[in-house]
C-alpha positions as CSV (number, residue, x, y, z in Angstrom):
1,M,-29.0,-3.3,6.5
2,K,-31.9,-4.7,4.4
3,K,-32.7,-1.2,3.2
4,I,-29.0,-0.6,2.3
5,L,-28.7,-3.9,0.4
6,N,-31.9,-3.3,-1.6
7,H,-30.5,0.1,-2.5
8,L,-27.4,-1.6,-3.9
9,F,-29.3,-4.3,-5.6
10,E,-31.4,-1.7,-7.5
11,N,-28.1,-0.2,-8.8
12,K,-28.5,3.0,-6.8
13,T,-25.5,4.8,-5.3
14,F,-24.9,6.5,-1.9
15,T,-24.0,10.1,-1.2
16,R,-20.7,10.8,0.5
17,E,-22.5,11.3,3.9
18,E,-24.5,8.1,3.5
19,A,-21.4,6.1,2.7
20,R,-19.7,7.6,5.7
21,E,-22.5,6.6,8.0
22,I,-22.7,3.1,6.7
23,L,-19.0,2.4,7.3
24,I,-19.1,3.9,10.8
25,S,-22.1,1.6,11.6
26,I,-20.1,-1.4,10.2
27,A,-17.1,-0.5,12.3
28,R,-19.2,-0.2,15.5
29,G,-20.7,-3.7,15.0
30,A,-24.2,-2.6,14.0
31,Y,-24.6,-5.4,11.5
32,N,-23.9,-9.1,11.6
33,N,-21.2,-10.8,9.6
34,Y,-23.6,-12.1,7.0
35,Q,-24.9,-8.6,6.3
36,V,-21.5,-7.1,6.1
37,A,-20.3,-9.9,3.8
38,S,-23.3,-9.3,1.5
39,F,-22.5,-5.5,1.5
40,M,-18.9,-6.1,0.5
41,T,-19.9,-8.7,-2.1
42,A,-22.3,-6.3,-3.7
43,Y,-19.4,-3.8,-4.2
44,C,-17.4,-6.6,-5.8
45,M,-19.9,-6.6,-8.6
46,R,-20.4,-2.9,-9.2
47,N,-18.2,0.2,-9.6
48,M,-17.7,2.6,-6.8
49,T,-18.4,6.3,-7.3
50,V,-16.2,9.1,-6.2
51,A,-18.7,10.2,-3.5
52,E,-18.9,6.7,-2.1
53,L,-15.1,6.3,-1.9
54,Q,-14.9,9.8,-0.3
55,G,-17.5,8.8,2.3
56,F,-15.8,5.5,3.1
57,R,-12.5,7.2,3.4
58,D,-14.0,10.0,5.6
59,A,-15.4,7.3,8.0
60,M,-12.1,5.5,8.2
61,L,-10.1,8.6,9.0
62,E,-12.7,9.7,11.5
63,L,-12.5,6.4,13.4
64,C,-8.7,6.1,12.9
65,I,-6.3,6.2,15.9
66,K,-3.9,8.8,14.7
67,A,-0.1,8.2,14.8
68,D,1.6,11.2,16.2
69,L,4.5,11.3,13.8
70,P,6.2,14.1,11.8
71,A,3.9,13.8,8.8
72,S,5.7,16.5,6.7
73,Q,8.8,14.3,6.7
74,L,7.2,11.0,5.9
75,I,6.5,8.8,2.9
76,D,4.4,5.7,2.6
77,L,4.8,3.1,-0.2
78,C,1.6,1.1,-0.2
79,G,-0.4,-0.9,-2.7
80,T,-4.1,-1.7,-2.7
81,G,-3.4,-5.4,-3.3
82,G,-6.2,-7.2,-5.1
83,D,-4.4,-7.4,-8.5
84,G,-4.3,-11.2,-8.4
85,K,-0.7,-11.3,-9.5
86,D,0.8,-12.9,-6.3
87,T,4.1,-11.0,-6.5
88,F,6.5,-11.0,-3.6
89,N,6.5,-8.2,-1.1
90,I,7.8,-5.5,-3.4
91,S,6.5,-2.3,-1.9
92,T,7.6,-3.4,1.6
93,L,11.1,-4.1,0.4
94,A,11.2,-0.8,-1.5
95,S,10.2,0.9,1.8
96,F,13.4,-0.3,3.4
97,V,15.5,0.8,0.4
98,V,14.0,4.3,0.7
99,A,14.7,4.3,4.4
100,G,18.3,3.4,3.6
101,T,18.6,6.6,1.6
102,G,18.0,8.7,4.7
103,N,14.3,9.4,4.1
104,Q,11.7,8.5,6.7
105,V,9.1,5.9,5.9
106,A,5.8,5.3,7.7
107,K,4.8,1.9,6.1
108,H,1.1,1.1,6.3
109,G,0.4,-2.6,6.0
110,N,-1.9,-5.5,6.7
111,Y,-2.2,-9.2,6.4
112,G,-2.8,-10.6,3.0
113,V,-6.4,-11.2,2.1
114,S,-6.6,-11.8,-1.7
115,S,-2.9,-12.6,-1.8
116,G,-1.0,-15.2,0.1
117,C,1.4,-13.0,2.0
118,G,0.8,-9.4,2.9
119,S,3.3,-7.0,4.4
120,S,2.1,-7.8,7.9
121,N,2.5,-11.5,7.3
122,V,6.1,-11.3,6.3
123,M,7.1,-8.7,8.9
124,E,5.5,-10.7,11.7
125,Y,7.2,-13.9,10.5
126,L,10.6,-12.1,10.4
127,G,10.2,-11.1,14.1
128,Y,8.6,-7.7,14.0
129,A,6.1,-7.0,16.9
130,F,3.2,-4.8,15.8
131,T,2.7,-1.8,18.0
132,A,0.6,1.3,18.3
133,D,2.8,2.8,21.0
134,Q,3.6,6.3,19.8
135,D,6.9,6.6,21.6
136,R,8.1,3.3,20.2
137,L,7.1,4.3,16.7
138,R,9.0,7.6,17.0
139,R,12.0,5.7,18.2
140,Q,11.8,3.4,15.2
141,L,11.7,6.4,12.9
142,E,14.7,8.0,14.6
143,Q,16.8,4.9,14.8
144,A,15.8,2.9,11.7
145,G,14.3,5.6,9.4
146,I,11.1,3.5,9.2
147,C,8.2,2.4,11.3
148,F,5.5,-0.1,10.4
149,L,1.9,0.7,11.0
150,H,-0.2,-2.5,11.2
151,A,-3.6,-1.4,9.9
152,P,-5.9,-3.2,12.4
153,L,-4.2,-1.6,15.4
154,F,-5.2,1.9,14.0
155,N,-8.3,1.3,12.0
156,P,-11.2,-0.2,14.0
157,A,-13.2,-0.8,10.8
158,M,-10.4,-3.0,9.4
159,K,-10.2,-5.0,12.6
160,T,-14.0,-5.5,12.6
161,V,-14.2,-6.8,9.0
162,A,-10.8,-8.7,9.0
163,P,-12.4,-12.2,9.6
164,I,-15.1,-11.5,7.0
165,R,-12.5,-10.4,4.4
166,K,-10.4,-13.5,5.2
167,E,-13.4,-15.8,4.7
168,L,-14.3,-14.1,1.4
169,G,-10.8,-14.4,0.2
170,V,-11.2,-11.8,-2.6
171,K,-10.5,-8.1,-3.0
172,T,-13.1,-5.8,-1.6
173,F,-13.5,-2.1,-1.3
174,F,-11.3,-2.2,1.8
175,N,-8.4,-2.8,-0.6
176,M,-9.3,0.5,-2.2
177,L,-9.3,2.3,1.2
178,G,-6.1,0.9,2.7
179,P,-3.5,3.3,1.3
180,M,-5.7,6.4,1.9
181,V,-6.0,5.8,5.6
182,N,-2.5,5.7,6.8
183,P,-2.8,6.8,10.5
184,A,0.3,9.1,10.1
185,Q,-1.2,10.8,7.0
186,P,2.3,11.3,5.5
187,K,3.0,14.2,3.2
188,Y,4.5,12.0,0.5
189,Q,2.9,8.8,-0.8
190,M,3.4,6.3,-3.6
191,V,0.2,4.3,-4.1
192,G,-0.1,1.3,-6.4
193,V,-3.6,0.4,-7.5
194,F,-5.1,-2.7,-9.2
195,S,-7.0,-0.9,-12.1
196,L,-6.7,2.2,-14.2
197,E,-10.2,3.2,-13.2
198,L,-9.3,3.2,-9.5
199,A,-6.1,5.1,-10.4
200,R,-8.3,7.9,-11.8
201,L,-10.6,7.8,-8.8
202,Y,-7.5,8.1,-6.5
203,A,-6.1,10.9,-8.6
204,Y,-9.4,12.9,-8.2
205,L,-9.4,12.5,-4.4
206,Y,-5.7,13.2,-4.0
207,Q,-6.0,16.5,-5.9
208,E,-8.0,17.7,-3.0
209,T,-5.1,17.3,-0.6
210,D,-1.8,19.0,-0.1
211,R,0.2,15.8,-0.5
212,K,3.0,15.0,-2.9
213,Y,1.9,11.8,-4.5
214,T,2.4,9.2,-7.2
215,I,-0.5,6.9,-8.0
216,L,0.6,4.1,-10.3
217,H,-0.9,1.2,-12.2
218,A,1.2,-1.1,-14.4
219,L,-0.8,-1.6,-17.6
220,E,-0.8,-5.4,-17.4
221,G,-2.8,-5.1,-14.1
222,Y,-0.2,-4.8,-11.4
223,D,-0.5,-2.5,-8.4
224,E,3.2,-1.8,-8.6
225,I,6.0,-1.3,-11.1
226,S,6.3,-4.9,-12.4
227,L,8.8,-4.4,-15.2
228,T,6.6,-6.5,-17.3
229,C,5.0,-3.5,-19.0
230,D,4.8,0.3,-19.0
231,V,3.3,2.1,-16.0
232,K,0.6,4.8,-15.9
233,T,1.2,7.4,-13.2
234,F,-0.8,10.2,-11.8
235,T,1.0,12.8,-9.7
236,D,0.3,16.3,-8.3
237,K,1.9,17.5,-11.6
238,G,-0.3,15.5,-13.9
239,E,-0.5,12.2,-15.8
240,Y,2.5,10.4,-17.2
241,R,3.3,7.1,-18.9
242,L,6.5,5.7,-17.5
243,S,7.9,3.3,-20.2
244,L,10.2,0.3,-19.8
245,S,12.7,2.0,-21.9
246,E,12.8,5.1,-19.7
247,M,13.3,2.9,-16.7
248,G,16.2,1.2,-18.6
249,F,14.8,-2.3,-18.8
250,E,13.3,-4.8,-21.2
251,A,10.1,-6.6,-20.3
252,L,10.5,-9.2,-17.5
253,D,8.9,-12.6,-17.5
254,P,6.1,-12.4,-14.9
255,A,7.3,-15.6,-13.4
256,G,10.4,-13.8,-12.3
257,I,8.6,-11.7,-9.7
258,K,6.2,-14.3,-8.3
259,G,6.0,-14.5,-4.5
260,G,6.5,-17.6,-2.4
261,D,3.9,-20.3,-1.9
262,T,4.0,-19.9,1.9
263,V,4.9,-17.1,4.3
264,A,8.2,-18.8,5.0
265,S,9.2,-18.9,1.3
266,S,8.0,-15.3,0.9
267,A,10.2,-14.3,3.8
268,A,13.1,-16.1,2.2
269,I,12.7,-14.0,-1.0
270,F,12.4,-10.9,1.2
271,M,15.7,-11.5,3.0
272,D,17.5,-12.6,-0.3
273,V,16.7,-9.1,-1.7
274,L,17.9,-7.3,1.4
275,N,21.1,-9.4,1.5
276,N,21.8,-8.8,-2.2
277,E,21.3,-12.5,-2.9
278,A,18.2,-12.2,-5.0
279,T,17.7,-12.6,-8.8
280,D,18.2,-9.7,-11.1
281,A,14.5,-9.6,-11.7
282,Q,13.6,-9.4,-8.1
283,T,16.3,-6.8,-7.3
284,N,15.5,-4.6,-10.3
285,V,11.7,-4.5,-9.6
286,V,12.3,-3.5,-6.0
287,L,14.8,-0.8,-7.0
288,C,12.4,0.6,-9.6
289,N,9.6,1.0,-7.1
290,A,12.0,2.6,-4.6
291,A,13.2,4.9,-7.4
292,L,9.7,6.1,-8.2
293,A,9.1,6.7,-4.4
294,L,12.3,8.8,-4.3
295,R,11.1,10.7,-7.3
296,T,7.9,11.5,-5.5
297,I,9.9,13.0,-2.7
298,H,12.5,14.9,-4.9
299,G,10.0,16.0,-7.6
300,M,9.3,14.8,-11.1
301,E,12.1,17.1,-12.5
302,T,14.6,14.6,-11.0
303,S,15.4,11.9,-13.5
304,F,14.2,8.3,-12.9
305,A,17.8,7.2,-13.5
306,D,19.2,9.4,-10.7
307,C,16.6,8.0,-8.3
308,Y,17.3,4.5,-9.4
309,Y,21.0,4.9,-8.7
310,E,20.2,6.4,-5.2
311,A,18.1,3.3,-4.5
312,E,20.7,0.9,-5.8
313,E,23.4,2.4,-3.6
314,S,21.1,2.0,-0.5
315,L,20.6,-1.7,-1.2
316,Q,24.1,-2.6,-2.3
317,S,25.8,-0.7,0.5
318,G,23.7,-2.6,3.1
319,R,21.9,0.5,4.4
320,A,18.5,-1.0,3.5
321,L,19.3,-4.2,5.4
322,N,20.6,-2.0,8.3
323,A,17.3,-0.2,8.4
324,F,15.4,-3.5,8.6
325,N,17.7,-4.8,11.4
326,K,17.4,-1.6,13.4
327,L,13.6,-1.6,13.1
328,L,13.5,-5.1,14.6
329,A,15.9,-4.1,17.4
330,V,13.8,-1.1,18.6
331,N,11.7,-1.9,21.6
């Protein structure tokens, strides 16, 4: 590790294969916690190259325990986190809204590191038991239209570094990797990222795949549609700026989409949205994210408004809540 760290401190980069080998070694416990923390910290202070991101992704997928699910029918709504905005669990809620429309969702999630309450925190608090059992995951998809893939159960590297990430308490390059290493490898994906630079890196990598994708970055720094500003998107059809006016809204006050101070208060917001008891700001931001996910499935020729109405009907009819309740009931 000393050689690796000196390489970084000299502002040198790694090849794709070198990056792959380093991350595999980290996952297999070749380095101690101090060395791994130093490695991750170094990447907090420098930009990552395309080759390095490719290599780290390759390692994660190589080590990943695959989820034997119908990938061609699935979508994942996942953000990198690390935007420092402390919003409530928007993409997770949008996942249930999409499931309520009849589409199948393989939601990839983890505990919060740089945020107070990640998707796994809120799902666990609300009674969901994490599982890697393939039969149970398939039953969840069949009965609820959604399954939840807790990252540490499928990605040994994430499990190895989890305590270190928690102690650091800031975003690391593992935030960048999370959405790319969904163990189900769904055909459709909506990915929110914390910077425009990372959005472009993601777009470059996703062009190499056969996925249908939307990579988004809200221009005030959010890794999701925030309705505080316009959104830059990258899809398999090209780049696009999705404006507030096209979405049909005026700019929200950022305070209106803040998350709770605790997991319990975050879970309360979560259930308020599903029960149609949330504020207009909370509801609208969830529906807009769900709408863009639906547009990813249907194709960009489908209007955002039509996708929004589809999402709205899922939430208001109770089908999104039903998907949540059914997911918790599957055992």
